[in-house]
N, C-alpha and C positions, 0 to 999 in steps of 0.2 A: 175529291179535288176537281170535280167536273167544272164548277164555276170558275175556278182559277185557270183551268186549262183552256176553256172555250169562251169565256166572257171577259177576260182581261187581256189587254194588249201586250204582245210580246215585246220585251225590252224594258217594261216598266219595273219600278222598284217598290217594295212595300213601304207603307207609311210608318209602320211600327218599327221600333228599334229591334236589334237582333235578339236581345234577351226576352223581349215580349212577343216573339214570333214563333215560339215553340208550341207544339201540340202537347196535350196532356196525357201522361201515363202515370200510374201509381209509382211514386218514388222518383219521378222525373228522371228516369234513367236514359231516355233518348231525346235529349233536347236538340234544338237546331245547332247549338254549339258542338254537341257531341257528333252530330252528323257531319258537320263541316270538317271536324278534326279527322274523322274516318276517311273522308273523301279528299282531304287536303285542299279544301275550298276556303278562301279568305273569309274571316268572320270577325265581328266586333260587337261587344255588348251595346256600345253606343257609337253613333257617328259614322257607321259604315252601312249604308243602305243595303237591304237584302234584295238581290235580284229575284224577280218572279220565277225564273227558271229554277233557281236554287230551292226556293220554297216549295215548288211543285214536286221536284225530285225528292225532297225531304219528306213531304206528305205521303207520296206513294211508297217510299221505303218504310215509313212509320206504319202504314196500313199492312204491308206485307209481314211486318214483324209482330204486330199486335192484333190485327184482325184479318188473318190469312183466309178465313172462311167467308169473307165478304162476298155477297152476290151483287154484282153491278147491274141491276135491273131497274127499269122505270116503273114507278107506281102509278097506275091509271085511276084507281078508285079506292076509297076507304069508306066502308059502310058499316052500320051497326048490325050486330048479329047476337043470337042467344049466348054465344061463347064470349062475346065482347065486341070484336070487330072482324070484318071480313075484308082482307086486303087483296085487291085485284091488280095483277101486273100487266104491263103492256102486251106481253106475249100471250096472255090468256090464262096464265096460272092464277089460281085463287087459293088462299090459305087463311086460317083463323088465328087470332091473337087476342089474349085477354088485355094486354096493355100495348100501347103504341106511343112511341116518342117521335114527334114531328120535328125534324131537324133540316128544314129546307134552305137554310141560309138566306141568300138574297135572290136566288134564281127567279122567283116569281114576282119580285117586288120592284122591278125597274119602273121609273116614273118619267112619263112624258108630259110636259105642261100642255094645256089645252091648245095654245097657239101653234104647237108643233105636232099635234095629233091629227090623224086622218090622211096623212100624205103617204105616197108610195115609198117603200123602203129603198127604192133605187135613188131617192133624193133626200130622205130624212130618216135617220136612225137614232137609236139610243147607243150610248158608248158601250154598253154590254154586248152589242152585236159584233164587236170588232176585236178579234185576237190578232189579226194580221192587217197592218195598215199599208202594206206595200202597194195595194190597189190604187192608192191615192197619189202615186207619183205623178207630178206635173199637173195636178188638179188643184182647184181652189176650194177650200173647205172652211166653213164657219163652225166653230165649237161654242156651244151655249153653256155657260156655267162659270163659276169662280172657285171651285173646290179642287181637291187633289185630282179627281178623275179628269176634269176639264184641262188642267194644266199639264198633266201627264200625257193625255192624248195629244194636246197641242205640240208638246216637245217632240213626241214620237212621230207625229205627222211631218213636222219640219225636217226631222232626220230622214224621213222616207221620201223627201223631195216634194212635199206639198206646200202650197202657199196658204197660210193659216190666219184666220181672224178669230180672236176670242171675244165673245160678247158677254159682259158681266153687268148685272144690275147694280152691283155695289159700286160706291164711288172710288174704291181702290181695291186692288187684290192684295190681301194680307197673307204673306207667306209665314209659315212657322219659323221660329228662330232655331238655329242649330244648337246642339248641346253646349252648355257653357264650358264644360270640360269633359274629356273622355274618361277621366278617372277621378270622379268627385270624392272629396274628402268627407269625413264624418260630419264636419260642420256644414259643408256644402249640402249634404243630404238632409241635414236637420233644417237648414234654411229653406231649401227648395227640394223636397223629396221627389225622387224619380219613381214613377209608377208605370205599370204596363200599358196605361192609356195616355200617358203624358206626365210632365212635371208639375209640381205645385201641390199645396195642401188641399185646395178645393178638389182636385182630381184624386187625391189620396182617399178622400171619403168615398167617391163613386167607385174607385177600384177595389176598396177593401170592406165596404159595408153594404153590399147589395140587399141583405136582409133588413137592415135598418131603412134603406131607401124604400123598400116595399111597404113599410109602415108609415111612410110620410103621406101627407094629404095628396089626393089625386091631382089637384091643380099643380102642385109643386112638381110631382113626378112627370106629368106631361110636359110642363114647361122646360124642365131640365133635360129630358130626353131630346127635346127639339132644339135646345140652344147650346147645351154643353158639347164641346168638340164638333162644332158646326163646320161647314165646308171651308177648308183652307189647305192650299198646297204646301208641300214640304219644302224646307230650305234648299235642298239639293237640286230642286227643279228650277229655281229662279234664274240661274245663269244660262239655262237651256232655252228660256223663252224671252226674257227681257232683251229687247233690241233685235230679236230674230223673228218674232211673230207679231201681228197687229193686235194690241190689247185695247179694246174699246170698252171702257168702264162707264158706269152710270148710264148704261144703255139698255133699252128694252126693245123687243120686237113689236112694232105697231101692227104690222101685217106681213104675211108671207104668201107669196104667190108663185106658181109655176110658170116659167117662161121658156117654152120649148123643152129642152132637156136640162135646164138649169133652174135655180131657185133664186128669186129676188126677195130680199129682206128689206122692208121699210123700217128704219131704226128711229127710235125716239130717245132723246136725252132730256130727262125731266119731263116737261110738257111741250118741248119744242122738237120739231122734226130735225133729226141730226143729218142723216144721209141715207141713201140706198146703196146696198151692195148686192152684187149678183155672184153666186157661187155655184160650183158643181154639186156640192153636197152639204148638208147640215147634220152635225152630230150633236145630239142633246146629251150633255154630261150633267144631267140634273138629278142624279142620285137615285135613291130607292126609298119606297114607303111601304112598310109592312102592312098587310091587310088580309084578314081571313077571307074576305070575299074574293080574293085573287087566287085562292087555293082551290082550283077547279076540281081536284081529285077528291075533296071532301064532299061526302053525300049531303044533299039538302037537309036530311033529318039531323045530321050532326051539326051542320051550320046553324040550324034554327035552335038547337039545344045549347049552343055555346054562349055563355055570358061573355060580353065583350065591351070594351071601351075604346072608342076611336078605331074600331074595326080590328082591335087586337085582343087576344084572349085574357080574361081575368084568371089569374093563376094562384094556386096555393104556394106556400113556402117551399114545396117540393116540386113545383112546376106543373102540377096537375090542374087541368081545366075543369070547368063545371060538368063536363062529360066524364064520368068516372073511367079511369084507365087511359085517358088521352092526355098526353103531355106535349108541351111546346118549349123549345129551347132556341137560343140564338136571337136574332133580331126580332123574331115574333114575341119574345119575352121581355124586350127592353122597357116597355112601358110599365112593367111590374118591377123589374130588378135594376133598371137604370142603364146608362150608356155602356157600362162594362160588357153587357150582353151583345153589343154590336161588334165586338172584337174577338179574335181567336184567343186572346189572353183570357177571356172570360171563361174558357173551358176549365181552367183551374178551379173555379168555383162551381161551375155547372156539373161537370162530369162526376166528381165524387159525391156530390149531394144527391143527384138523381139516382146514381147507381146504388148508393147506400139505402135510399128509400125503397127502390125496387127489390133489393135483396131482403130487406125487412118484411116487405109485403109477401115475398115468397115464403119466408119462414112462418108468417102468420097464417098463410094458406097451406100449411103443411098437409100433404096427402096422407091417406090412411095406409097402414102397412100393406105391402104387396103391390102398391101402385108405384108410379114413377117417383124418383127422388126429387127433393126440392131443386137440386141443381139441374136435373134433366128438365123439370117442369119450367124452371126459369129460362133455360136456354130456348125452349119452344115458345114460351108465352110472351117474351119481350121482343117487340119488333121495332127496329130502328128504321124509320121511313126516310129515305132520301129521294126527293123528287127531282 
């Protein structure tokens, strides 16, 4: 839960519905709904936004129950070795593993556009830098972006006492619609099925057929991962920003310059100069872009051996890369399996598939009598890397 605790702003709500915000365990015995019932926390399958703090507490409780032996350590290096891989931890510890699952989430993938790069962090930052926005009380802040991150940050900045400008290249900010009904009937679900990544038959395919998606032509896959479920704020944030913060649409940054301890932005609307604004800080809520080249802990020998497309790994149907024994899940795997892999809901597909594959591999590599059992070997040989 490191990313959720340290790279998401306090007070935000999840974009996913309650039923789609559960972590995965065999049998789905400890869903978000079950946790909320235990803790007497309000919950709704649909239409009740999940507070970030509730999701974090649920995730930590999930870990205590299902992965109590978790070691919360930072991986500094992953190198090839005769045993498979050598994993180096930040504290200096080194161990070997035959198989490694890279599950880095979004931590390494924050994206700053060129026009916002190279400036000191005292003046320009990415939205992932901020979990506490109280520092911006009484200050003027420009938020760049038109998606959920941008509008969430804008709303929370306003609530924290900041004066906020949202700069969006789109001609208008399109908010997601609220659920049509909180208790859809059979015919409602038939007409507009609700999936863990959103409503509609087109999303039904992406949510339920990742293996079919993997077999689709490359151009189709790359296009759909880029365009399906693109940046869009949720319905519940609309009333928190409209009429309260400055929404500058159809606007690009022509130039950005430092003036004393402030930032001046020269704005362009279409091809015409719009106006200049001077602010105390710029927050780039411009999302994330997965890329193997950004995983600095991967040894150059591994990087060069990885087959990739658009800087993301080419994966088998079991998430294995071209480097035997090295697997990638989450956003890193989206160009192979589709937009489902960008969401926690995708764990329902990922976890049992990769776990089943690794278990079968352990059986195939059964040790000789007198040596460690398959279970003992599997426990030692499978490493889940969280960076």
